[in-house]
LODO-278746 format. One record per atom (N, C-alpha, C): residue in three letters; x, y, z negated. Coordinates in steps of 0.05 Angstrom, whole numbers, padded with zeros to 5 digits, always signed. Atoms other than C-alpha are relative to their C-alpha. Layout:
ALAXYZ;...
% end
This chain:
MET-00021-00016-00013;MET+00417-01766+00609;MET+00025-00001-00016;ASP-00026+00001+00013;ASP+00491-01771+00594;ASP+00007+00027-00012;LEU-00007-00025+00014;LEU+00519-01720+00545;LEU+00017+00018+00017;GLN-00018-00018-00015;GLN+00574-01694+00590;GLN-00014+00011+00025;ILE+00015-00010-00023;ILE+00528-01688+00650;ILE-00019+00023-00009;ALA+00019-00021+00011;ALA+00477-01649+00608;ALA+00016+00025-00008;TYR-00016-00023+00008;TYR+00532-01605+00580;TYR+00009+00017+00025;ARG-00009-00014-00024;ARG+00561-01588+00649;ARG-00024+00014+00014;SER+00023-00012-00013;SER+00491-01575+00676;SER-00008+00026-00014;GLU+00007-00024+00015;GLU+00477-01525+00620;GLU+00021+00022+00003;ILE-00021-00020-00004;ILE+00545-01491+00629;ILE-00004+00014+00027;PHE+00003-00013-00026;PHE+00532-01479+00703;PHE-00026+00016+00001;ARG+00024-00017+00001;ARG+00462-01453+00687;ARG+00007+00027-00013;GLN-00009-00025+00012;GLN+00494-01402+00641;GLN+00018+00016+00018;TYR-00018-00013-00020;TYR+00546-01387+00694;TYR-00016+00015+00021;ASN+00017-00013-00020;ASN+00492-01372+00745;ASN-00014+00024-00011;LYS+00012-00024+00013;LYS+00458-01325+00696;LYS+00020+00022-00002;ALA-00021-00021+00001;ALA+00524-01289+00686;ALA+00006+00012+00027;LYS-00004-00010-00027;LYS+00534-01284+00761;LYS-00022+00020+00008;GLY+00022-00018-00006;GLY+00465-01252+00766;GLY+00005+00027-00014;ALA-00006-00025+00014;ALA+00487-01201+00713;ALA+00022+00015+00014;ALA-00022-00013-00015;ALA+00550-01188+00754;ALA-00010+00014+00025;LYS+00011-00013-00024;LYS+00509-01173+00816;LYS-00015+00026-00007;ARG+00014-00024+00009;ARG+00470-01122+00776;ARG+00019+00021-00012;GLY-00020-00019+00010;GLY+00535-01089+00755;GLY+00004-00001-00030;GLN-00002+00002+00029;GLN+00530-01111+00682;GLN+00025-00014-00009;LEU-00025+00015+00005;LEU+00591-01157+00685;LEU+00018+00001+00024;ASN-00020+00001-00021;ASN+00654-01163+00725;ASN+00000-00028+00013;LYS+00003+00026-00013;LYS+00647-01219+00777;LYS+00026-00017-00003;GLY-00025+00015+00003;GLY+00721-01238+00773;GLY+00003-00012-00028;ARG-00002+00011+00027;ARG+00719-01246+00698;ARG-00020-00022-00005;VAL+00019+00021+00003;VAL+00656-01287+00702;VAL+00011-00026+00012;ASN-00012+00023-00013;ASN+00691-01335+00751;ASN+00023-00012-00017;ARG-00023+00010+00017;ARG+00753-01338+00707;ARG-00009-00012-00026;ALA+00011+00011+00025;ALA+00710-01351+00646;ALA-00008-00029+00005;LEU+00008+00028-00006;LEU+00681-01413+00680;LEU+00024-00018+00003;GLY-00024+00016-00003;GLY+00750-01437+00699;GLY+00013-00006-00026;LEU-00011+00005+00027;LEU+00774-01429+00628;LEU-00016-00020-00015;LEU+00018+00018+00014;LEU+00713-01465+00601;LEU+00003-00028+00009;MET-00003+00027-00011;MET+00724-01524+00647;MET+00028-00011-00003;SER-00028+00009+00004;SER+00798-01529+00629;SER+00004-00011-00028;ASP-00006+00010+00027;ASP+00832-01561+00570;ASP+00013+00021-00017;ARG-00012-00022+00015;ARG+00858-01493+00548;ARG-00021+00017-00016;PHE+00021-00017+00012;PHE+00791-01466+00524;PHE+00002+00002-00030;MET-00002-00001+00029;MET+00796-01485+00450;MET+00025+00013-00009;ASP-00026-00012+00007;ASP+00869-01464+00448;ASP-00002+00031+00001;LYS+00003-00029-00003;LYS+00851-01394+00473;LYS-00019+00011-00021;VAL+00019-00010+00021;VAL+00792-01388+00425;VAL+00015+00003-00026;HIS-00015-00002+00025;HIS+00839-01402+00367;HIS+00022+00021+00001;GLN-00022-00019-00004;GLN+00896-01360+00395;GLN-00010+00029-00004;TYR+00009-00027+00001;TYR+00854-01297+00401;TYR-00023+00005-00020;GLY+00021-00003+00019;GLY+00803-01311+00347;GLY-00026+00009+00012;THR+00024-00008-00015;THR+00747-01305+00398;THR-00025-00008-00014;THR+00027+00006+00011;THR+00676-01300+00372;THR-00020+00011+00020;TYR+00021-00010-00017;TYR+00609-01281+00401;TYR+00003+00030+00004;ASN+00000-00029-00001;ASN+00623-01208+00386;ASN+00027+00013+00006;GLN-00026-00013-00004;GLN+00698-01197+00393;GLN+00021-00020+00009;CYS-00022+00017-00009;CYS+00764-01223+00419;CYS+00026+00016-00004;GLY-00026-00013+00005;GLY+00837-01208+00403;GLY+00018+00001+00024;CYS-00017-00001-00024;CYS+00862-01212+00475;CYS+00004+00029+00009;PRO-00006-00027-00010;PRO+00894-01151+00509;PRO-00022+00012+00017;ASP+00021-00010-00017;ASP+00838-01146+00559;ASP-00022+00013-00015;TYR+00022-00011+00016;TYR+00787-01134+00505;TYR+00009+00023-00018;GLU-00010-00020+00019;GLU+00830-01094+00456;GLU+00009+00025+00014;ASN-00011-00024-00013;ASN+00864-01048+00506;ASN-00019+00013+00020;ARG+00018-00011-00020;ARG+00811-01041+00560;ARG-00029+00002-00009;ASN+00027-00001+00011;ASN+00749-01051+00517;ASN-00020-00010+00020;VAL+00018+00011-00020;VAL+00717-01095+00570;VAL-00009-00028-00010;PHE+00010+00027+00006;PHE+00678-01161+00568;PHE+00020-00020+00012;CYS-00022+00017-00010;CYS+00738-01208+00573;CYS-00010-00028+00007;LYS+00007+00027-00008;LYS+00737-01278+00602;LYS-00004-00019-00024;HIS+00001+00018+00023;HIS+00747-01309+00533;HIS-00028+00003-00014;ARG+00027-00004+00012;ARG+00683-01278+00504;ARG-00021-00011+00019;LEU+00020+00010-00019;LEU+00645-01295+00568;LEU-00001-00031-00002;ALA-00001+00030+00002;ALA+00668-01368+00563;ALA-00012-00009-00026;TYR+00011+00007+00026;TYR+00652-01370+00489;TYR-00030+00001+00000;ILE+00029-00004+00000;ILE+00582-01343+00499;ILE-00014-00020+00018;MET+00012+00020-00018;MET+00567-01388+00558;MET+00000-00028-00014;ASN-00001+00025+00015;ASN+00590-01448+00516;ASN-00020-00001-00023;TRP+00018-00001+00023;TRP+00551-01426+00455;TRP-00029-00003+00009;ARG+00028+00002-00009;ARG+00486-01417+00494;ARG-00006-00027+00011;ALA+00004+00027-00011;ALA+00495-01482+00531;ALA-00002-00021-00022;THR+00000+00019+00022;THR+00509-01518+00466;THR-00027+00001-00015;GLN+00025-00003+00013;GLN+00446-01490+00434;GLN-00022-00015+00015;GLN+00020+00014-00016;GLN+00404-01516+00492;GLN+00004-00030-00001;LEU-00006+00029+00001;LEU+00439-01583+00489;LEU-00010-00011-00026;MET+00010+00009+00026;MET+00421-01588+00415;MET-00030-00005+00002;ILE+00029+00003-00003;ILE+00348-01579+00434;ILE-00006-00026+00015;LEU+00004+00024-00016;LEU+00353-01634+00487;LEU+00006-00025-00016;ILE-00007+00023+00018;ILE+00386-01680+00436;ILE-00023-00006-00019;GLU+00021+00003+00020;GLU+00331-01667+00385;GLU-00025-00011+00013;GLU+00024+00010-00014;GLU+00277-01680+00438;GLU+00004-00028+00012;GLY-00005+00027-00010;GLY+00310-01746+00456;GLY+00006-00001+00030;LYS-00005+00000-00029;LYS+00327-01724+00527;LYS+00029-00006+00007;VAL-00028+00008-00003;VAL+00401-01737+00517;VAL+00006-00023-00019;GLU-00005+00024+00016;GLU+00419-01806+00493;GLU+00029-00006-00001;PHE-00028+00005+00003;PHE+00489-01816+00466;PHE+00007-00029+00006;GLY-00006+00028-00004;GLY+00483-01891+00472;GLY-00001-00008+00029;ASP+00003+00007-00029;ASP+00472-01888+00548;ASP+00023+00009+00016;ASP-00023-00008-00015;ASP+00542-01866+00567;ASP+00008-00021+00021;PRO-00009+00020-00019;PRO+00568-01899+00631;PRO+00025-00013-00010;PRO-00022+00015+00010;PRO+00621-01952+00621;PRO+00027+00015+00002;GLY-00025-00014-00004;GLY+00676-01905+00646;GLY+00007+00020-00021;ILE-00005-00020+00020;ILE+00668-01858+00588;ILE+00012-00014-00025;LEU-00013+00013+00022;LEU+00718-01878+00535;LEU-00009+00013-00027;ALA+00009-00010+00026;ALA+00701-01871+00461;ALA+00016+00024-00009;PRO-00015-00024+00009;PRO+00759-01822+00445;PRO-00009+00025+00014;MET+00009-00023-00015;MET+00736-01776+00500;MET-00027+00009-00010;ARG+00027-00007+00010;ARG+00664-01779+00475;ARG+00002+00014-00027;THR-00003-00012+00026;THR+00686-01763+00405;THR+00011+00029+00002;THR-00011-00026-00004;THR+00726-01703+00430;THR-00022+00020+00008;TRP+00022-00017-00008;TRP+00664-01675+00464;TRP-00018+00007-00023;LEU+00017-00004+00023;LEU+00623-01684+00401;LEU+00011+00020-00019;VAL-00013-00019+00018;VAL+00674-01648+00358;VAL-00001+00028+00011;LEU+00001-00026-00013;LEU+00676-01591+00408;LEU-00027+00012-00004;LEU+00028-00010+00003;LEU+00600-01584+00406;LEU-00005+00008-00029;VAL+00005-00007+00028;VAL+00598-01585+00330;VAL+00014+00025-00008;LEU-00015-00023+00008;LEU+00653-01534+00322;LEU-00012+00026+00011;LEU+00010-00024-00012;LEU+00623-01484+00370;LEU-00029+00005-00005;ALA+00028-00004+00006;ALA+00550-01496+00354;ALA-00004+00012-00028;SER+00002-00010+00027;SER+00565-01478+00282;SER+00004+00030-00002;CYS-00005-00029+00000;CYS+00583-01407+00302;CYS-00026+00014+00007;ALA+00026-00013-00004;ALA+00521-01365+00295;ALA+00002+00023+00019;ALA+00002-00023-00018;ALA+00499-01314+00346;ALA+00000+00025-00016;PRO-00001-00025+00015;PRO+00506-01241+00327;PRO-00028+00007-00011;LYS+00025-00008+00011;LYS+00452-01216+00281;LYS-00007+00027+00010;GLN+00009-00025-00010;GLN+00411-01161+00310;GLN-00011+00017-00023;GLU+00010-00018+00021;GLU+00401-01102+00263;GLU-00028+00010+00007;PRO+00026-00010-00007;PRO+00328-01083+00258;PRO+00001+00030+00005;LYS+00001-00028-00007;LYS+00312-01016+00289;LYS-00014+00015-00022;ALA+00012-00016+00021;ALA+00297-00962+00238;ALA-00025+00013+00011;PRO+00025-00013-00010;PRO+00226-00935+00243;PRO+00004+00029+00004;LEU-00002-00028-00005;LEU+00218-00866+00271;LEU-00012+00015-00023;VAL+00009-00016+00022;VAL+00210-00813+00219;VAL-00008+00028+00011;GLY+00008-00026-00010;GLY+00171-00749+00231;GLY-00029-00001+00008;ALA+00028-00002-00007;ALA+00105-00725+00256;ALA-00008-00018+00023;THR+00006+00016-00023;THR+00110-00763+00321;THR-00001-00029-00006;SER+00000+00028+00006;SER+00118-00829+00286;SER-00026-00010-00011;ALA+00026+00008+00010;ALA+00048-00829+00258;ALA-00021+00000+00022;PRO+00021+00000-00020;PRO-00015-00846+00298;PRO-00013+00028+00001;HIS+00013-00026-00004;HIS-00053-00786+00326;HIS-00021+00005-00021;SER+00022-00003+00020;SER-00112-00798+00280;SER+00010+00006-00028;ALA-00011-00005+00026;ALA-00067-00798+00219;ALA+00010+00029-00002;ARG-00010-00027+00000;ARG-00036-00732+00239;ARG-00022+00021-00003;ILE+00022-00019+00002;ILE-00104-00698+00242;ILE-00017-00005-00024;GLY+00013+00003+00026;GLY-00125-00723+00174;GLY-00022-00021-00001;VAL+00021+00020+00000;VAL-00170-00782+00192;VAL+00009-00023-00019;ARG-00007+00022+00018;ARG-00171-00834+00136;ARG-00008-00027+00011;HIS+00004+00027-00010;HIS-00164-00907+00156;HIS-00007-00019-00022;THR+00007+00022+00019;THR-00196-00965+00120;THR+00009-00026+00012;LEU-00010+00025-00011;LEU-00159-01030+00130;LEU-00022-00021-00002;PRO+00020+00022+00001;PRO-00204-01089+00147;PRO+00009-00021-00020;PRO-00007+00021+00019;PRO-00207-01145+00095;PRO+00015-00022+00014;VAL-00016+00022-00010;VAL-00156-01201+00105;VAL-00017-00025-00001;PRO+00017+00024+00000;PRO-00194-01263+00127;PRO+00014-00023-00015;PRO-00013+00022+00014;PRO-00182-01326+00085;PRO+00015-00018+00019;ASP-00016+00019-00016;ASP-00130-01375+00109;ASP-00016-00025+00005;THR+00016+00024-00007;THR-00168-01429+00147;THR+00017-00020+00015;THR-00017+00019-00013;THR-00107-01466+00172;THR-00004-00028-00011;PRO+00005+00027+00011;PRO-00123-01540+00166;PRO+00025-00013-00010;THR-00022+00015+00011;THR-00077-01580+00122;THR+00000-00028+00010;ILE-00002+00028-00010;ILE-00050-01647+00144;ILE-00003-00019-00024;ALA+00006+00019+00021;ALA-00079-01701+00101;ALA+00022-00021-00002;PRO-00020+00021+00003;PRO-00029-01750+00072;PRO-00010-00027+00010;THR+00007+00026-00011;THR-00028-01817+00106;THR+00016-00022-00013;ALA-00015+00022+00014;ALA-00010-01881+00069;ALA+00014-00017+00022;PRO-00014+00016-00020;PRO+00043-01921+00106;PRO-00012-00028+00001;THR+00009+00028-00004;THR+00022-01988+00135;THR+00023-00018-00007;LYS-00020+00020+00007;LYS+00059-02052+00120;LYS+00022+00000+00021;GLY-00019-00001-00021;GLY+00092-02049+00188;GLY+00018+00024-00001;TRP-00016-00024+00002;TRP+00115-01978+00178;TRP+00020-00002-00023;GLN-00017+00002+00023;GLN+00143-01993+00109;GLN+00023-00019+00005;GLU-00021+00020-00006;GLU+00181-02054+00134;GLU+00022+00013+00017;ARG-00020-00013-00017;ARG+00214-02012+00188;ARG+00015+00022-00016;ALA-00013-00021+00016;ALA+00228-01956+00138;ALA+00021-00012-00018;ASP-00019+00014+00017;ASP+00263-02005+00091;ASP+00025-00008+00017;THR-00022+00008-00018;THR+00305-02030+00150;THR+00017+00024+00007;LEU-00015-00024-00008;LEU+00324-01960+00172;LEU+00015+00013-00024;GLN-00014-00010+00024;GLN+00341-01938+00101;GLN+00026-00016-00005;ALA-00023+00017+00004;ALA+00388-01997+00095;ALA+00022+00007+00020;LYS-00019-00007-00021;LYS+00421-01979+00161;LYS+00013+00027-00005;ALA-00011-00027+00006;ALA+00429-01906+00140;ALA+00021-00002-00023;GLN-00019+00004+00022;GLN+00463-01928+00075;GLN+00025-00014+00010;LEU-00023+00015-00011;LEU+00507-01976+00114;LEU+00017+00019+00016;ALA-00015-00019-00016;ALA+00527-01920+00161;ALA+00015+00020-00018;ILE-00014-00018+00018;ILE+00545-01875+00102;ILE+00025-00014-00012;ASN-00022+00015+00013;ASN+00589-01929+00070;ASN+00022-00008+00020;ASP-00019+00009-00019;ASP+00623-01952+00134;ASP-00002+00018+00026;ASN-00001-00016-00025;ASN+00641-01921+00202;ASN-00014-00015+00022;TYR+00015+00012-00022;TYR+00588-01940+00252;TYR-00005+00020+00023;TRP+00005-00022-00019;TRP+00594-01876+00294;TRP+00001-00010+00029;GLU-00004+00009-00027;GLU+00617-01913+00357;GLU-00014-00027+00006;ASP+00014+00025-00004;ASP+00573-01975+00348;ASP-00026+00005+00015;THR+00023-00007-00017;THR+00525-01966+00406;THR-00024-00017-00006;GLU+00023+00018+00006;GLU+00482-02027+00390;GLU-00013+00007-00027;PHE+00010-00007+00026;PHE+00476-02007+00317;PHE-00019+00025+00003;LYS+00016-00024-00003;LYS+00450-01938+00338;LYS-00025-00005+00016;LYS+00024+00005-00017;LYS+00403-01963+00392;LYS-00021-00014-00017;GLU+00020+00014+00016;GLU+00370-02011+00343;GLU-00013+00018-00021;ALA+00011-00018+00020;ALA+00363-01957+00290;ALA-00019+00020+00013;TYR+00018-00020-00013;TYR+00334-01906+00339;TYR-00026-00013+00009;LYS+00024+00014-00008;LYS+00286-01958+00365;LYS-00019-00004-00023;THR+00016+00003+00024;THR+00262-01973+00295;THR-00013+00026-00008;ALA+00011-00026+00007;ALA+00252-01899+00281;ALA-00022+00008+00019;ARG+00021-00007-00019;ARG+00212-01889+00345;ARG-00025-00017-00004;GLU+00023+00017+00006;GLU+00168-01949+00327;GLU-00015+00011-00024;MET+00013-00012+00023;MET+00155-01915+00260;MET-00017+00024+00008;ILE+00015-00023-00010;ILE+00133-01852+00297;ILE-00025-00009+00015;ALA+00023+00010-00016;ALA+00088-01892+00344;ALA-00023-00011-00016;ILE+00021+00013+00016;ILE+00050-01927+00288;ILE-00009+00018-00024;SER+00007-00018+00022;SER+00040-01866+00243;SER-00015+00024+00010;THR+00016-00024-00006;THR-00005-01805+00240;THR+00004+00020-00022;GLY+00000-00021+00021;GLY-00010-01740+00202;GLY+00027+00006-00011;LYS-00025-00007+00013;LYS+00043-01724+00151;LYS+00020-00022+00003;LEU-00018+00022-00004;LEU+00073-01793+00158;LEU+00013+00001+00027;ASN-00011-00003-00027;ASN+00083-01781+00232;ASN+00021+00022+00001;GLU-00020-00022+00001;GLU+00118-01714+00218;GLU+00025-00009-00014;ASP-00023+00009+00015;ASP+00163-01747+00167;ASP+00016-00020+00016;SER-00014+00019-00017;SER+00179-01803+00216;SER+00017+00014+00021;LYS-00015-00016-00020;LYS+00201-01752+00268;LYS+00024+00013-00014;ALA-00022-00012+00014;ALA+00244-01717+00216;ALA+00021-00021-00007;ILE-00019+00021+00006;ILE+00276-01783+00196;ILE+00017-00007+00024;LEU-00014+00006-00024;LEU+00294-01798+00268;LEU+00020+00023+00006;LYS-00018-00023-00006;LYS+00323-01728+00277;LYS+00025+00000-00018;HIS-00023-00001+00019;HIS+00367-01731+00214;HIS+00018-00025+00005;PHE-00016+00024-00005;PHE+00389-01803+00229;PHE+00017+00004+00025;ARG-00015-00003-00025;ARG+00408-01786+00301;ARG+00022+00020-00003;TRP-00020-00020+00003;TRP+00444-01723+00283;TRP+00023-00009-00018;GLY-00020+00010+00018;GLY+00480-01758+00227;GLY+00019-00019+00015;MET-00017+00020-00014;MET+00505-01814+00273;MET+00016+00014+00022;GLU-00014-00011-00023;GLU+00522-01773+00334;GLU+00020+00022-00007;PHE-00018-00020+00008;PHE+00556-01717+00297;PHE+00016-00007-00025;MET-00016+00011+00021;MET+00587-01762+00244;MET-00003+00017-00026;ASP+00007-00017+00022;ASP+00552-01723+00189;ASP-00016-00016-00021;ARG+00013+00017+00020;ARG+00536-01764+00127;ARG-00022+00015-00015;ARG+00021-00016+00013;ARG+00495-01706+00099;ARG-00027-00003+00014;GLN+00025+00004-00015;GLN+00444-01715+00154;GLN-00012-00028-00005;LEU+00009+00026+00007;LEU+00440-01789+00140;LEU-00013-00001-00028;LYS+00011-00002+00028;LYS+00428-01773+00066;LYS-00027+00013+00001;LYS+00027-00013-00002;LYS+00370-01727+00086;LYS-00021-00020+00010;ALA+00018+00021-00009;ALA+00339-01785+00124;ALA-00008-00019-00022;ILE+00005+00018+00023;ILE+00346-01829+00063;ILE-00018+00013-00020;ASP+00016-00014+00020;ASP+00316-01776+00018;ASP-00030-00001+00008;ILE+00028+00001-00009;ILE+00253-01774+00061;ILE-00011-00029-00003;LEU+00009+00028+00002;LEU+00249-01850+00064;LEU-00006-00008-00029;GLU+00004+00008+00028;GLU+00255-01856-00012;GLU-00026+00011-00011;THR+00026-00011+00011;THR+00192-01814-00022;THR-00022-00020+00005;TYR+00021+00020-00005;TYR+00153-01874+00006;TYR+00006-00027-00013;ASN-00006+00025+00014;ASN+00186-01927-00037;ASN-00016-00002-00026;
% end
């Protein structure tokens, strides 16, 4: 699936959820519609910076003077939630950056990626844990009438551990190739080289297919870090892939 198609699909899914909240009287329908319009325009990032909009607050007059859920916060939250879902799709391999249609120009693609990275890095609000109730009513009935409880013994941990698996010759050859590509990508700019990325992703998937146990888990982690490093132009992610690969050298 193309990145932009997946992004728009997630945005409209969040918009439909907001419309449902508006029908229940939890949001203002007009602001929900204006939030979508803002999100689909080229003014979205400008407004976010202008008003310092975050998940929890906004500096616009609508929010500060009327204390209402303004269109800027609505747009920000819809984008944040859509971006989080898109990240999951990318990690699961359901969105392939190398499969963009010919009409999508590289600068436009890069702009979308930068937008996703900037807004995905903003964490959702932390929910404060609820304080436990204090008083007679907070204890179980049996405790209030003086019944002593004996906690049952904790059973031993029987979770099976994953046995280490020695890499095969075929896996090691692919790992060496992928490590060289990761280092090459760190040293030079291969962010827009579609063929380079397709070959690397194919090699990583082959490593997953021919591995089991811990080796299979590490192969999946290598693909994830390599893909995120290339698509989001993050050399730190590529370095993480190399670090895992070096443990098998």
